[in-house]
Every structure is written in structure tokens, then in C-alpha cells.
Backbone as numpy.savetxt, mean C-alpha at the origin, in Angstrom:
# Nx Ny Nz CAx CAy CAz Cx Cy Cz
-12.57 -1.86 15.75 -11.21 -1.38 15.61 -10.86 -1.14 14.17
-11.11 -2.15 13.34 -10.67 -2.06 11.95 -11.39 -0.97 11.21
-12.72 -0.81 11.57 -13.49 0.23 10.89 -12.87 1.58 11.16
-12.48 1.80 12.42 -11.88 3.09 12.76 -10.54 3.25 12.06
-9.83 2.15 11.95 -8.54 2.18 11.27 -8.64 2.61 9.82
-9.68 2.09 9.14 -9.72 2.34 7.70 -10.55 3.54 7.32
-11.06 4.22 8.25 -11.79 5.42 7.90 -10.88 6.37 7.15
-10.34 6.75 8.04 -9.78 8.06 7.70 -8.95 7.84 6.53
-1.92 2.58 1.99 -1.14 1.37 2.21 -1.72 0.44 1.60
8.25 -2.66 -8.91 8.02 -3.30 -10.21 9.16 -4.18 -10.56
8.54 -4.88 -10.93 9.65 -5.72 -11.39 10.66 -4.90 -12.20
10.36 -3.62 -12.44 11.32 -2.79 -13.15 10.72 -2.23 -14.42
11.22 -1.08 -14.87 10.73 -0.48 -16.11 11.10 -1.39 -17.26
10.13 -1.52 -18.17 10.35 -2.36 -19.34 11.43 -1.70 -20.18
12.54 -2.43 -20.46 13.66 -1.80 -21.16 13.36 -1.66 -22.65
13.90 -0.61 -23.25 13.81 -0.44 -24.70 14.89 -1.31 -25.34
14.54 -1.90 -26.45 15.55 -2.68 -27.19 16.61 -1.74 -27.75
17.85 -2.20 -27.84 18.94 -1.36 -28.30 18.77 -1.02 -29.78
19.20 0.16 -30.12 19.19 0.57 -31.52 20.51 0.17 -32.15
20.42 -0.64 -33.19 21.64 -1.12 -33.82 21.93 -0.23 -35.02
23.02 0.45 -34.97 23.36 1.33 -36.09 24.73 0.95 -36.62
24.75 0.40 -37.75 26.03 0.03 -38.35 26.22 0.90 -39.58
27.19 1.75 -39.55 27.38 2.68 -40.67 28.49 2.19 -41.58
28.42 2.58 -42.82 29.46 2.22 -43.78 29.49 3.24 -44.88
30.46 3.25 -45.63 30.52 4.18 -46.76 30.98 3.43 -48.00
30.49 3.85 -49.11 30.84 3.20 -50.37 32.28 3.50 -50.79
32.83 2.68 -51.64 34.19 2.86 -52.14 34.11 2.96 -53.64
34.63 4.07 -54.23 34.55 4.26 -55.67 35.71 3.61 -56.40
36.59 2.91 -55.69 37.72 2.25 -56.34 37.22 1.10 -57.18
38.12 0.58 -58.03 37.75 -0.49 -58.96 37.29 -1.71 -58.20
37.97 -1.96 -57.07 37.58 -3.14 -56.30 36.31 -2.83 -55.53
35.21 -3.56 -55.74 33.93 -3.25 -55.11 33.99 -3.45 -53.59
33.25 -2.60 -52.89 33.16 -2.71 -51.43 31.89 -3.45 -51.07
31.87 -4.05 -49.91 30.64 -4.70 -49.46 29.54 -3.66 -49.30
28.30 -4.10 -49.52 27.15 -3.20 -49.35 27.06 -2.78 -47.90
26.97 -1.44 -47.65 26.89 -0.99 -46.25 25.71 -1.62 -45.54
25.92 -1.96 -44.28 24.84 -2.56 -43.50 23.76 -1.52 -43.25
22.52 -1.93 -43.37 21.41 -1.02 -43.13 21.26 -0.77 -41.64
20.88 0.45 -41.28 20.65 0.78 -39.88 19.32 0.19 -39.43
19.38 -0.63 -38.39 18.16 -1.28 -37.92 17.26 -0.26 -37.25
15.98 -0.32 -37.50 15.07 0.64 -36.86 15.00 0.39 -35.35
14.71 1.45 -34.61 14.54 1.30 -33.16 13.38 0.35 -32.90
13.59 -0.54 -31.98 12.54 -1.51 -31.66 12.19 -1.41 -30.19
11.01 -1.83 -29.83 10.54 -1.81 -28.45 9.96 -3.16 -28.10
10.31 -3.64 -26.94 9.77 -4.93 -26.51 8.25 -4.87 -26.53
7.62 -5.93 -26.96 6.15 -5.92 -27.03 5.53 -5.70 -25.66
4.42 -4.99 -25.66 3.72 -4.72 -24.41 3.24 -6.03 -23.79
3.28 -6.08 -22.47 2.79 -7.28 -21.79 1.28 -7.33 -21.88
0.78 -8.47 -22.28 -0.66 -8.67 -22.41 -1.08 -9.88 -21.57
-2.18 -9.73 -20.90 -2.72 -10.84 -20.10 -3.44 -11.83 -21.01
-3.18 -13.08 -20.79 -3.86 -14.14 -21.53 -5.08 -14.60 -20.73
-6.21 -14.54 -21.36 -7.47 -14.97 -20.73 -7.95 -16.25 -21.39
-8.71 -17.08 -20.66 -9.15 -16.90 -19.27 -7.99 -16.99 -18.28
-8.09 -16.21 -17.20 -7.08 -16.15 -16.16 -7.71 -16.56 -14.84
-7.09 -17.53 -14.17 -7.59 -17.98 -12.87 -6.56 -17.67 -11.80
-6.98 -16.95 -10.77 -6.08 -16.60 -9.67 -6.78 -16.89 -8.34
-5.98 -17.17 -7.32 -6.51 -17.49 -6.00 -6.47 -16.23 -5.14
-7.56 -15.94 -4.43 -7.57 -14.76 -3.57 -7.25 -15.14 -2.13
-7.34 -14.17 -1.21 -6.94 -14.41 0.17 -7.84 -15.38 0.91
-9.02 -15.65 0.39 -9.91 -16.62 1.03 -9.62 -18.05 0.57
-8.66 -18.19 -0.36 -8.34 -19.50 -0.92 -9.20 -19.90 -2.09
-10.04 -18.99 -2.56 -10.97 -19.26 -3.66 -10.30 -18.97 -4.99
-10.44 -19.88 -5.95 -10.00 -19.64 -7.32 -11.03 -18.77 -8.02
-10.57 -17.65 -8.57 -11.45 -16.72 -9.27 -11.00 -16.64 -10.72
-11.92 -16.89 -11.65 -11.58 -16.90 -13.07 -12.11 -15.65 -13.76
-11.25 -15.05 -14.57 -11.60 -13.88 -15.37 -11.54 -14.27 -16.84
-12.68 -14.21 -17.51 -12.73 -14.57 -18.93 -12.13 -13.48 -19.80
-12.14 -12.25 -19.29 -11.56 -11.10 -19.99 -11.27 -10.02 -18.96
-10.62 -8.95 -19.39 -10.34 -7.85 -18.48 -11.65 -7.24 -17.99
-11.82 -7.05 -16.68 -13.07 -6.47 -16.16 -13.32 -5.08 -16.73
-14.57 -4.84 -17.11 -14.96 -3.53 -17.63 -15.67 -2.69 -16.57
-16.32 -3.36 -15.62 -17.02 -2.67 -14.54 -16.47 -3.20 -13.21
-15.85 -2.30 -12.44 -15.17 -2.69 -11.21 -15.74 -1.93 -10.02
-15.99 -2.66 -8.94 -16.35 -2.05 -7.66 -15.21 -2.34 -6.69
-14.85 -1.33 -5.89 -13.87 -1.52 -4.83 -14.48 -1.05 -3.53
-14.52 -1.92 -2.53 -15.05 -1.53 -1.23 -13.93 -1.49 -0.20
-12.77 -1.08 -0.65 -11.60 -0.91 0.20 -10.82 0.29 -0.30
-10.60 1.31 0.54 -9.86 2.48 0.10 -8.47 2.16 -0.46
-7.78 1.19 0.12 -6.46 0.84 -0.37 -6.53 0.26 -1.78
-7.52 -0.60 -2.00 -7.66 -1.20 -3.33 -8.09 -0.14 -4.35
-8.95 0.77 -3.94 -9.36 1.84 -4.84 -8.14 2.66 -5.27
-7.28 3.00 -4.31 -6.08 3.76 -4.65 -5.20 2.99 -5.63
-5.07 1.70 -5.42 -4.24 0.88 -6.31 -4.82 0.83 -7.72
-6.12 0.67 -7.82 -6.77 0.58 -9.12 -6.66 1.90 -9.89
-6.83 3.00 -9.18 -6.65 4.30 -9.83 -5.20 4.49 -10.27
-4.26 4.05 -9.43 -2.84 4.25 -9.72 -2.40 3.56 -11.00
-3.07 2.45 -11.35 -2.68 1.75 -12.57 -3.60 2.09 -13.74
-4.37 3.16 -13.59 -5.12 3.69 -14.72 -6.50 3.13 -14.94
-7.18 2.71 -13.87 -8.49 2.08 -14.02 -9.65 2.94 -13.52
-9.41 4.23 -13.34 -10.45 5.10 -12.82 -11.74 5.06 -13.62
-11.61 4.96 -14.95 -12.81 4.95 -15.80 -13.59 3.65 -15.72
-12.96 2.61 -15.15 -13.63 1.31 -15.04 -14.35 1.14 -13.70
-14.07 2.03 -12.75 -14.62 1.89 -11.40 -16.04 2.46 -11.36
-16.99 1.62 -10.96 -18.40 2.01 -10.95 -18.98 2.06 -9.53
-18.12 1.89 -8.53 -18.58 1.96 -7.15 -17.43 1.85 -6.18
-17.54 2.59 -5.06 -16.50 2.57 -4.04 -17.16 2.55 -2.66
-16.36 2.34 -1.62 -16.89 2.35 -0.26 -17.19 3.78 0.17
-17.91 3.91 1.27 -18.24 5.23 1.81 -17.01 5.99 2.29
-15.89 5.29 2.47 -14.70 5.91 3.05 -13.61 6.18 2.02
-13.89 6.00 0.76 -12.89 6.23 -0.28 -12.76 7.73 -0.55
-11.57 8.26 -0.30 -11.34 9.70 -0.43 -10.18 10.05 -1.35
-9.46 9.04 -1.83 -8.29 9.31 -2.66 -8.21 8.31 -3.79
-7.91 8.81 -5.02 -7.77 10.22 -5.38 -9.11 10.94 -5.32
-9.08 12.25 -5.58 -10.29 13.07 -5.41 -11.44 12.56 -6.26
-11.13 12.01 -7.44 -12.19 11.53 -8.33 -13.01 10.41 -7.70
-12.40 9.68 -6.78 -13.11 8.56 -6.14 -14.30 9.04 -5.32
-14.23 10.27 -4.83 -15.31 10.78 -3.99 -16.63 10.89 -4.74
-16.56 11.04 -6.05 -17.80 11.22 -6.83 -18.36 9.91 -7.37
-17.70 8.81 -7.11 -18.20 7.51 -7.57 -19.39 7.06 -6.70
-20.29 6.25 -7.27 -21.42 5.73 -6.47 -20.93 4.99 -5.23
-21.61 5.22 -4.12 -21.18 4.65 -2.85 -21.85 3.29 -2.60
-21.02 2.35 -2.13 -21.45 0.98 -1.91 -21.59 0.64 -0.43
-21.36 1.61 0.46 -21.52 1.34 1.89 -20.22 1.06 2.60
-20.30 0.27 3.66 -19.20 0.01 4.57 -18.08 -0.81 3.94
-16.88 -0.66 4.52 -15.75 -1.49 4.09 -15.82 -2.88 4.71
-16.62 -3.01 5.77 -16.75 -4.31 6.44 -17.96 -5.08 5.95
-19.08 -4.37 5.76 -20.32 -5.00 5.29 -21.00 -4.02 4.35
-20.67 -4.08 3.08 -21.24 -3.12 2.13 -22.74 -3.34 1.93
-23.36 -2.37 1.29 -24.78 -2.45 0.97 -24.98 -3.45 -0.16
-25.60 -4.57 0.16 -25.73 -5.66 -0.81 -26.50 -5.21 -2.05
-27.59 -4.48 -1.84 -28.40 -4.02 -2.97 -27.60 -3.11 -3.89
-26.81 -2.22 -3.28 -26.00 -1.30 -4.08 -24.94 -2.06 -4.88
-24.32 -3.03 -4.23 -23.28 -3.81 -4.91 -23.88 -4.60 -6.09
-25.00 -5.25 -5.85 -25.65 -6.01 -6.92 -26.07 -5.07 -8.04
-26.62 -3.91 -7.67 -27.08 -2.95 -8.66 -25.98 -2.38 -9.52
-24.74 -2.39 -9.03 -23.62 -1.85 -9.80 -23.26 -2.74 -10.99
-23.74 -4.00 -10.96 -23.49 -4.94 -12.05 -22.01 -5.02 -12.41
-21.20 -5.16 -11.37 -19.76 -5.20 -11.57 -19.28 -6.56 -12.06
-18.22 -6.53 -12.85 -17.57 -7.77 -13.27 -16.77 -8.37 -12.13
-16.34 -7.52 -11.20 -15.61 -7.99 -10.02 -15.71 -6.93 -8.94
-15.72 -7.39 -7.68 -15.69 -6.49 -6.53 -14.42 -6.81 -5.75
-13.54 -5.81 -5.62 -12.30 -5.98 -4.87 -12.51 -5.52 -3.43
-11.97 -6.30 -2.49 -12.05 -5.92 -1.08 -10.73 -6.25 -0.41
-10.51 -5.62 0.76 -9.21 -5.76 1.43 -9.29 -6.34 2.81
-8.41 -5.86 3.69 -8.22 -6.49 4.99 -9.38 -6.27 5.96
-10.23 -5.28 5.68 -11.31 -4.98 6.62 -12.48 -5.96 6.55
-12.65 -6.59 5.42 -13.81 -7.48 5.24 -13.47 -8.92 5.63
-14.29 -9.47 6.50 -14.09 -10.86 6.92 -14.43 -11.82 5.78
-13.79 -12.98 5.81 -14.02 -13.98 4.77 -15.48 -14.42 4.73
-16.13 -14.45 5.89 -17.54 -14.85 5.94 -18.42 -13.88 5.16
-18.11 -12.59 5.24 -18.87 -11.59 4.49 -18.64 -11.74 3.01
-17.40 -12.05 2.65 -17.08 -12.29 1.24 -17.94 -13.43 0.70
-18.05 -14.50 1.49 -18.84 -15.65 1.04 -20.32 -15.31 0.95
-20.82 -14.49 1.86 -22.22 -14.08 1.79 -22.50 -13.36 0.48
-21.59 -12.51 0.06 -21.77 -11.79 -1.19 -21.64 -12.72 -2.39
-20.75 -13.68 -2.30 -20.63 -14.66 -3.38 -21.92 -15.48 -3.52
-22.53 -15.75 -2.39 -23.75 -16.56 -2.41 -24.93 -15.87 -3.09
-24.86 -14.53 -3.22 -25.93 -13.82 -3.93 -25.47 -13.41 -5.34
-24.41 -14.06 -5.80 -23.99 -13.88 -7.18 -22.97 -12.80 -7.46
-22.36 -12.25 -6.40 -21.36 -11.20 -6.60 -19.97 -11.83 -6.73
-19.25 -11.43 -7.76 -17.90 -11.95 -7.98 -16.92 -11.17 -7.12
-16.45 -11.79 -6.04 -15.60 -11.12 -5.06 -14.15 -11.53 -5.22
-13.24 -10.59 -4.93 -11.81 -10.89 -4.90 -11.21 -10.16 -3.73
-10.74 -10.92 -2.73 -10.22 -10.34 -1.48 -8.70 -10.48 -1.39
-8.06 -9.43 -0.88 -6.64 -9.50 -0.56 -6.46 -9.21 0.92
-5.36 -9.65 1.50 -5.10 -9.43 2.92 -3.60 -9.31 3.14
-3.02 -8.18 2.71 -1.56 -8.02 2.81 -1.08 -7.89 4.25
0.04 -8.54 4.52 0.68 -8.45 5.83 2.01 -7.72 5.76
2.56 -7.62 4.56 3.87 -7.01 4.39 3.84 -6.04 3.22
4.89 -5.24 3.11 5.02 -4.32 1.98 5.12 -5.10 0.68
5.83 -6.21 0.69 5.91 -7.05 -0.52 4.53 -7.56 -0.92
3.72 -7.91 0.07 2.35 -8.36 -0.23 1.58 -7.26 -0.97
1.73 -6.03 -0.48 1.03 -4.90 -1.10 1.48 -4.73 -2.55
2.78 -4.78 -2.78 3.29 -4.61 -4.14 2.87 -5.76 -5.04
2.88 -6.97 -4.50 2.45 -8.12 -5.30 0.97 -8.04 -5.65
0.17 -7.50 -4.73 -1.26 -7.32 -5.03 -1.46 -6.33 -6.17
-0.67 -5.26 -6.18 -0.78 -4.27 -7.25 -0.41 -4.92 -8.59
0.63 -5.71 -8.59 1.01 -6.43 -9.81 -0.10 -7.39 -10.24
-0.74 -8.02 -9.27 -1.83 -8.94 -9.57 -3.01 -8.19 -10.18
-3.34 -7.02 -9.63 -4.41 -6.21 -10.22 -4.08 -5.86 -11.67
-2.80 -5.57 -11.91 -2.38 -5.27 -13.27 -2.58 -6.45 -14.20
-2.32 -7.64 -13.69 -2.51 -8.83 -14.52 -3.98 -9.12 -14.76
-4.79 -9.00 -13.72 -6.22 -9.27 -13.85 -6.87 -8.32 -14.86
-6.43 -7.06 -14.84 -7.09 -6.03 -15.65 -6.34 -5.69 -16.93
-5.31 -6.45 -17.24 -4.49 -6.21 -18.43 -3.82 -4.83 -18.39
-3.33 -4.49 -17.20 -2.60 -3.22 -17.01 -1.24 -3.53 -16.38
-0.57 -4.53 -16.91 0.64 -5.01 -16.26 1.77 -3.98 -16.23
1.98 -3.29 -17.35 3.08 -2.33 -17.39 2.83 -1.15 -16.45
1.58 -0.70 -16.38 1.24 0.39 -15.46 1.48 -0.03 -14.01
1.11 -1.27 -13.70 1.31 -1.78 -12.34 2.80 -1.87 -12.00
3.60 -2.28 -12.97 5.03 -2.40 -12.74 5.66 -1.03 -12.46
5.18 0.00 -13.13 5.70 1.36 -12.89 5.40 1.80 -11.46
4.19 1.52 -11.00 3.81 1.89 -9.63 4.69 1.15 -8.62
4.87 -0.14 -8.83 5.66 -0.94 -7.91 7.12 -0.55 -7.95
7.62 -0.19 -9.12 9.00 0.24 -9.23 9.26 1.49 -8.38
8.32 2.43 -8.41 8.45 3.64 -7.58 8.45 3.27 -6.10
7.60 2.34 -5.70 7.54 1.91 -4.31 8.86 1.26 -3.88
9.43 0.47 -4.75 10.71 -0.18 -4.44 11.82 0.85 -4.29
11.79 1.89 -5.12 12.77 2.95 -5.01 12.65 3.68 -3.68
11.41 3.94 -3.25 11.19 4.57 -1.95 11.76 3.71 -0.83
11.48 2.43 -0.87 11.97 1.52 0.16 13.50 1.50 0.20
14.11 1.48 -0.97 15.57 1.45 -1.03 16.17 2.75 -0.51
15.50 3.86 -0.80 15.98 5.16 -0.31 16.04 5.17 1.21
15.01 4.66 1.84 14.98 4.61 3.30 16.03 3.63 3.82
16.10 2.47 3.22 17.07 1.46 3.66 18.49 1.99 3.57
18.80 2.68 2.50 20.15 3.23 2.33 20.42 4.33 3.36
19.40 5.13 3.66 19.57 6.25 4.58 19.86 5.80 6.01
19.27 4.66 6.42 19.40 4.24 7.82 20.36 3.06 8.00
21.05 2.68 6.93 21.90 1.49 7.03 23.06 1.67 8.02
23.41 2.92 8.33 24.52 3.16 9.25 24.11 3.05 10.72
22.80 2.94 10.99 22.32 2.85 12.37 22.68 1.49 12.95
23.49 1.48 13.98 23.91 0.22 14.59 22.75 -0.37 15.41
22.71 -1.69 15.53 21.61 -2.34 16.26 21.38 -1.75 17.65
22.45 -1.47 18.36 22.30 -0.95 19.72 21.85 0.52 19.75
21.92 1.18 18.59 21.54 2.60 18.53 20.15 2.80 17.92
19.47 1.72 17.57 18.15 1.86 16.97 17.16 2.48 17.96
16.41 3.45 17.47 15.43 4.10 18.34 14.23 3.18 18.58
13.66 3.30 19.78 12.47 2.54 20.14 11.24 3.40 19.82
10.29 2.81 19.09 9.15 3.57 18.58 7.84 2.94 19.04
6.91 3.81 19.43 5.55 3.38 19.72 4.63 4.06 18.71
3.72 3.29 18.12 2.78 3.84 17.13 1.35 3.58 17.58
0.53 4.64 17.55 -0.89 4.51 17.88 -1.69 5.05 16.68
-2.42 4.16 16.02 -3.11 4.55 14.81 -4.56 4.96 15.06
-5.08 4.65 16.25 -6.44 4.97 16.63 -6.47 5.01 18.15
-7.33 5.83 18.77 -7.31 5.94 20.23 -7.36 4.60 20.94
-6.29 4.29 21.65 -6.25 3.04 22.41 -5.81 1.82 21.63
-5.36 2.01 20.40 -4.98 0.87 19.57 -3.57 1.06 18.99
-2.80 -0.01 19.06 -1.47 -0.01 18.49 -1.30 -1.24 17.60
-0.09 -1.45 17.10 0.15 -2.60 16.23 1.43 -3.31 16.67
1.33 -4.64 16.71 2.48 -5.45 17.07 3.07 -6.15 15.87
3.68 -7.28 16.11 4.35 -8.01 15.05 3.37 -8.64 14.06
3.86 -8.87 12.85 3.09 -9.58 11.85 2.21 -8.72 10.98
2.34 -7.38 11.06 1.54 -6.49 10.23 2.45 -5.49 9.52
1.92 -4.90 8.44 2.76 -4.05 7.60 3.29 -2.81 8.32
2.54 -2.27 9.29 3.04 -1.09 10.00 4.25 -1.43 10.86
4.24 -2.60 11.47 5.41 -3.06 12.22 6.60 -3.19 11.29
6.38 -3.70 10.09 7.47 -3.85 9.13 8.02 -2.49 8.71
7.15 -1.50 8.51 7.62 -0.18 8.11 8.56 0.41 9.15
8.24 0.22 10.43 9.12 0.71 11.50 10.47 0.02 11.42
10.47 -1.27 11.14 11.72 -2.00 11.02 12.54 -1.53 9.82
11.87 -1.35 8.68 12.59 -0.87 7.49 13.20 0.50 7.76
12.50 1.31 8.58 12.99 2.64 8.92 14.13 2.60 9.93
14.61 1.43 10.25 15.78 1.31 11.12 15.50 1.45 12.60
14.25 1.18 13.00 13.88 1.34 14.40 13.26 0.06 14.95
12.89 0.11 16.22 12.29 -1.04 16.91 10.89 -0.65 17.37
9.91 -1.46 17.02 8.54 -1.25 17.49 8.44 -1.83 18.90
8.23 -0.95 19.91 8.24 -1.44 21.30 7.12 -2.43 21.56
5.98 -2.28 20.88 4.88 -3.22 21.08 5.28 -4.61 20.58
5.87 -4.65 19.41 6.31 -5.92 18.85 7.40 -6.55 19.70
8.34 -5.72 20.14 9.44 -6.22 20.96 8.93 -6.80 22.28
7.80 -6.27 22.76 7.22 -6.76 24.01 6.32 -7.98 23.81
6.24 -8.45 22.57 5.47 -9.67 22.29 4.07 -9.45 21.79
3.68 -8.20 21.56 2.34 -7.92 21.04 2.26 -8.36 19.58
1.15 -8.99 19.21 0.94 -9.46 17.85 -0.26 -8.76 17.22
-0.12 -8.36 15.97 -1.23 -7.82 15.21 -1.79 -6.52 15.78
-3.03 -6.21 15.36 -3.72 -5.00 15.83 -4.19 -5.25 17.25
-3.80 -4.40 18.17 -4.02 -4.72 19.58 -4.36 -3.48 20.39
-5.17 -3.67 21.44 -5.43 -2.59 22.38 -4.15 -2.27 23.14
-4.01 -1.00 23.48 -2.80 -0.53 24.13 -2.73 -1.00 25.58
-1.62 -1.61 25.95 -1.31 -1.92 27.35 -0.45 -0.76 27.84
-1.08 0.20 28.54 -0.39 1.44 28.89 0.85 1.20 29.74
0.75 0.30 30.70 1.89 0.02 31.57 3.04 -0.61 30.79
2.70 -1.44 29.83 3.72 -2.09 29.02 4.51 -1.05 28.21
3.80 -0.07 27.67 4.47 0.96 26.87 5.36 1.82 27.77
4.85 2.18 28.96 5.67 2.95 29.90 6.95 2.19 30.24
6.80 0.91 30.50 7.95 0.08 30.87 8.99 0.05 29.77
8.55 0.03 28.50 9.49 -0.05 27.39 10.01 1.31 26.93
9.45 2.39 27.48 9.98 3.75 27.35 10.45 4.09 25.92
9.53 4.28 24.99 9.93 4.59 23.61 10.63 5.95 23.49
11.54 6.03 22.52 12.23 7.29 22.22 11.38 8.19 21.34
10.51 7.56 20.54 9.68 8.29 19.58 8.26 7.73 19.64
7.28 8.62 19.58 5.88 8.20 19.47 5.32 8.72 18.16
4.73 7.84 17.37 4.06 8.20 16.14 2.56 8.01 16.34
1.77 8.92 15.80 0.33 8.81 15.95 -0.36 9.29 14.68
-1.60 8.87 14.50 -2.38 9.27 13.33 -2.73 10.75 13.43
-2.19 11.52 12.54 -2.35 12.98 12.57 -3.78 13.40 12.27
-4.28 14.32 13.06 -5.60 14.89 12.81 -6.77 14.04 13.25
-6.50 12.92 13.87 -7.57 12.02 14.29 -8.22 12.52 15.57
-9.56 12.61 15.58 -10.31 13.08 16.74 -11.11 11.91 17.32
-10.99 11.72 18.62 -11.74 10.66 19.29 -13.22 11.02 19.34
-14.08 10.10 18.92 -15.51 10.36 18.85 -16.12 10.67 20.21
-15.60 10.05 21.25 -16.19 10.21 22.58 -15.67 11.44 23.31
-14.36 11.59 23.39 -13.78 12.70 24.16 -13.64 13.98 23.35
-13.71 13.86 22.02 -13.53 14.99 21.11 -12.11 15.57 21.19
-11.20 14.79 21.72 -9.81 15.21 21.81 -9.01 14.63 20.66
-7.91 15.31 20.32 -7.02 14.76 19.30 -6.28 13.57 19.88
-5.83 12.71 19.01 -5.08 11.54 19.47 -3.79 11.98 20.16
-3.18 13.04 19.67 -1.96 13.56 20.31 -2.23 13.95 21.76
-3.35 14.64 22.01 -3.69 15.06 23.37 -3.98 13.86 24.26
-4.68 12.88 23.71 -5.01 11.68 24.48 -3.74 10.98 24.95
-2.78 10.85 24.05 -1.52 10.18 24.39 -0.74 10.99 25.43
-0.65 12.29 25.22 0.14 13.15 26.11 -0.43 13.19 27.52
-1.74 13.07 27.65 -2.40 13.22 28.96 -2.54 11.92 29.73
-2.11 10.80 29.16 -2.24 9.54 29.89 -1.38 9.54 31.14
-1.92 8.95 32.16 -1.22 8.90 33.45 0.12 8.18 33.32
1.17 8.87 33.73 2.50 8.28 33.72 3.25 8.41 32.41
2.56 8.79 31.35 3.22 8.84 30.05 4.12 10.06 29.89
3.89 11.09 30.68 4.73 12.29 30.57 6.17 12.01 30.96
6.39 10.92 31.68 7.74 10.56 32.11 8.53 9.82 31.03
7.83 9.34 30.02 8.53 8.61 28.96 9.39 9.57 28.15
10.49 9.07 27.62 11.41 9.91 26.86 10.73 10.61 25.69
9.89 9.89 24.97 9.27 10.46 23.78 8.40 11.66 24.10
7.67 11.59 25.22 6.79 12.69 25.61 7.60 13.81 26.26
8.48 13.45 27.18 9.27 14.45 27.90 10.17 15.25 26.97
10.69 14.59 25.94 11.62 15.26 25.00 10.91 15.74 23.74
9.57 15.70 23.78 8.75 16.19 22.66 9.11 15.50 21.33
9.25 14.20 21.43 9.51 13.41 20.22 8.24 12.65 19.81
7.16 13.41 19.65 5.88 12.88 19.20 5.57 13.48 17.83
5.26 12.61 16.87 5.08 13.09 15.51 3.82 12.49 14.88
3.02 13.36 14.29 1.83 12.90 13.59 2.17 12.45 12.18
1.58 11.35 11.77 1.76 10.81 10.42 0.39 10.74 9.76
0.32 11.08 8.51 -0.96 11.09 7.78 -1.72 9.79 8.01
-2.94 9.91 8.52 -3.74 8.75 8.88 -4.02 7.84 7.70
-4.36 8.43 6.55 -4.66 7.60 5.38 -3.43 6.83 4.92
-2.27 7.47 4.98 -1.05 6.80 4.51 -0.73 5.57 5.34
-0.86 5.68 6.66 -0.47 4.54 7.50 -1.56 3.49 7.62
-2.79 3.84 7.22 -3.89 2.89 7.42 -4.30 2.16 6.15
-3.75 2.58 5.01 -4.15 1.98 3.74 -2.98 1.26 3.07
-3.00 -0.06 3.07 -1.91 -0.81 2.44 -2.05 -0.81 0.91
-1.77 0.34 0.34 -1.89 0.52 -1.11 -0.64 1.17 -1.67
-0.74 1.82 -2.83 0.43 2.37 -3.51 1.12 3.50 -2.77
0.43 4.14 -1.81 1.07 5.22 -1.04 1.70 4.73 0.26
1.79 3.43 0.43 2.35 2.90 1.68 3.83 3.28 1.83
4.55 3.39 0.72 5.95 3.80 0.86 6.06 5.30 1.12
5.02 6.07 0.79 4.99 7.47 1.24 4.91 7.50 2.76
4.12 6.58 3.33 4.04 6.45 4.79 5.40 6.06 5.35
6.08 5.15 4.68 7.41 4.73 5.12 8.37 5.92 5.19
8.33 6.76 4.16 9.20 7.94 4.15 8.86 8.88 5.30
7.58 9.10 5.56 7.17 9.97 6.68 7.64 9.40 8.01
7.46 8.09 8.18 7.86 7.44 9.43 9.37 7.55 9.62
10.12 7.27 8.58 11.59 7.30 8.68 12.10 8.71 8.96
11.50 9.72 8.32 11.91 11.11 8.56 11.62 11.54 9.99
10.50 11.07 10.53 10.15 11.41 11.91 11.13 10.78 12.90
11.53 9.55 12.63 12.42 8.84 13.56 13.86 9.32 13.45
14.33 9.47 12.20 15.73 9.86 11.97 15.79 11.07 11.02
15.38 12.24 11.51 15.36 13.42 10.63 16.73 13.80 10.08
17.78 13.45 10.78 19.11 13.78 10.30 19.59 12.84 9.20
18.97 11.70 9.09 19.41 10.71 8.11 18.52 10.66 6.87
17.23 10.81 7.07 16.28 10.66 5.97 15.80 12.05 5.55
16.15 12.44 4.35 15.81 13.79 3.86 14.62 13.72 2.92
């Protein structure tokens, strides 16, 4: 499931110090005037610098120490690769997973294999100072790589705040704190834009939404996609029905909850049937009677945006919110 999912998600701008300008003019009268105050030069708060050695705990509970900013970085998670590029570390990346497609420069980096079980020889050969991995890799695999001398750092975000905090953490680890804060600040602005746009939606008027990110798979409570639906002012019918995490679709349950809107991964083709995900959903027995299908309220959302908990996750939020409430979210 996870492999299919991941194939295809600031604390504020650093303020300038105020310019103090005190002007005065001399007095030619017999009585001397005070010396005019000098105009203070414009000053800027010092850039944030990481103090090394730096020890941080990753998602496996392991303390990882960095003696200095990493010079050679491998990322075997598309979301982490996007985050590292976003904060200006493209020149430090010496390896990516086979599924890294964004930004375009990532496609030309040496390939390290799967997001779940990378090529050990390739990873070792990259001689990286650190290997970043995300939600697709199990903790046991992380430990296997550590056991052969690879310095691993895993994250496992469950919420949008987790994603933003991870980006800030990458900035601290790599001494790119200000760049990371700029990225996070933009994400916070996106979130606030959506929240402001849908704040007038009353609880009883919230639309019911069903999301399918891969053929036969949906998401329930406790994951970032469920949170995005909530931020967008809607109700995730899977979560409301008690579904937790990444889950196989209970077709009868979805029919019973009759969503007003269906969101699906745009452009996704099922390997077995060769049909688009939109066609698969539309052709399911009994689903044509649901409001979302009958009223043609089915909308494709960029697969990479909704499947990668990285810096573009709030772009996914904007797409989701516009699909659900096109009259409110512009």
C-alpha cells in the first residue's frame, strides 16, 4: 500500500532591526547647541547559526549526533528530498530514491533504490554524512542500515505541524535555519488562507468528503490527509465512520455515509485493470447512487501533492479546499 502511495507533503520572517535616525541642525548663535545626534546605521539581526555538535532524536527514538553540517546527503523519501531542496540543499544531495521526481533536478541524482528498502550497496557507496528517510521505511529497515554503518535519520509526520517542524529541524541540522523558516512561513500562510476562507461554514453545513489516494485505499483518522480535509472545513467520511490510518476501502461503509464530494489521486492508473482511479470509483457497484457521483462532484487532486508530506503539502490543502468549496476558496 505505502509503496503505491509514495510513487507517484516559519516561525516567521526574521525582522530587520529598526533604523534609528535622529536629525539635528547646528545653531550659529552665541549660545552653543548640543552636538547633533549621529544617524545610526541600518542594522540586521545576526543570521541564525547552528551550534555543533548537535544531537537530535528521530522518529525511531534514536539520538543522532551531527558534529558539523552534513556535506553529503542522501534522501530515500520524495517528501524529504523536496524539503531539502526547498531549503537550498540541492548541491549537497548525492543520492535519492527511485521515485524522486521533484524538483526536476532530483531526477538526475544517483538512484538509491526503493523508498521502503533501498539498495544497501548504493547507499553505502554514496558515502553520505546522513541518510534521511520518511514514513515509508519501517524502523526495522532503518536499524538494518544503521547496523552496516549508515547514519540514518527517520521522520514520521502525522500532522501538518509535524511536517513543518521537520522542515525546521532539517534547517537546524544543516545550518539552513533561515531558509527553513521562510518555507514554513509560506506554508503557514497557505493554511491560514484556507482557514479564513472556510470559517463561515457552519458545523451542520460541512460537506462530507471521501478521499481515495490509490485503488482500493483510503485514509481515516490520525493521518495528515484526514487533517487537511478538516482544515478545509469538511468531514472525512472514513474518519467519521471510525476508520483509522491508511485503510482498505469498505465500499458499503462509504455508500452508507453518502459523501457529497469525492477526491481521488489524479492521473493514477491501476496496474491490473489499466483503468484510471476515477473510472474505478465511478464504476463500483452502488456508487452511482451516492451524491458525489450522481451530482458529478468528483475531483482529481495531484497525486504527488497529497502523497508527500513535504513543503508542498499546503499546495495540496489549497487544491482540496478549492475542490470542496469552490465558491469560498479562490
